[in-house]
N, C-alpha and C positions, 0 to 999 in steps of 0.2 A: 128425750131431749129434743127440742125443736130449734129452729133458727130464729125464734123470737128474741128480742132483746132481753137481757138479764136485768130486770128492773132493780133488784137490790144493789147490784154492782153500779148501775148508773146513778142511783140515788146516793151511794157512798161517794162516788167521784164528784157529783155536784155538791154534796155537803163539804167535801174537802176544799173544793174551789171557793165556796162561800166562806169557809173558815179562813182560808188564805187571804181573801179580799178583806175580810174584817180585821185580820191581824195586821196586814199592811196599812189599812186605813187608820186603825187605832195607833199604830206605830208612828204614822205621819202626824197625827194629832198631838201625840205626846212629844214628838220631835219639835213641833212648832212651839209647844209650851215650854220646852227646855231652853229656848233662847231668851225667855224673860228672866230677869234677875230674881233669885229666890226659888227657882224651880229646876235646879240642876239635877235633882233626882229623877225628873221626868225623862231625862236622856236614857237612864237605865231601863225604865219601863218601855221607852220607844224601842230600844234594842231587843228587849224580851218579846215584845209584840211582833217585831219584824222577824225574829228568829222563829217564833211560832207560825207566822204566816209562811215563811219559807219552807218549814217542815211540812205544813199542810199542802203547799203547792207541789212539793216533791212527791208526797203521797198520791196526790191527784194525777200527776203525770205517770207514775208507776202503775196506778190502777187503770188508767186509760190504755197504757201499753199492754198490760195483762189482758184486758178485755178485747182489744184488737187482735192480739195473738190467739186468744181462745176462739174468737169468731172465725179467724182464718183457718185454724186447725179443724174446727167443726166443718167448715166449707170443704176442706180437703178430704175429710172423712166422708162427707156426704157425696162427693164426686166419685168415690170408689165404687166399683161394681156396676151392675146393670140395674135398670129400673125394674121394680117388681111387676110380675105378670102372672096371670092365672094359668093353671094347667088346663089342657083340653079335657073335656069329659070323656070318660071311657064308654065306648059303645058296646052294645051287647055282643056284637060279632068279635070285637077285640078280646072281651072277657072269655068267650067260648074258645077262641084260638089259643089262649094261654092256659086253658084248662081250669079256670077259676069257677066257672059255672057250667052246668050241663045243658 
């Protein structure tokens, strides 16, 4: 796992934001139509679209919070421990001193 952004999660959040905007936009259009005589049913559609937009907006906010918390958790995990470093090479004298070679 890397510190790179999680594109599927970001696309999902952006999709939810787009759906919320469309829901609120269509709700507003139907609300405007409901003021005309003979289009009283449009108020029901306006409410349904607004409810759908609100649900998508809540999903987008929750997804954003989850993504931020995950990135913070990953940063805390990455901050633990020391940076990796290579071992020094064993010299022939060290190997002889330990009795590993003659």
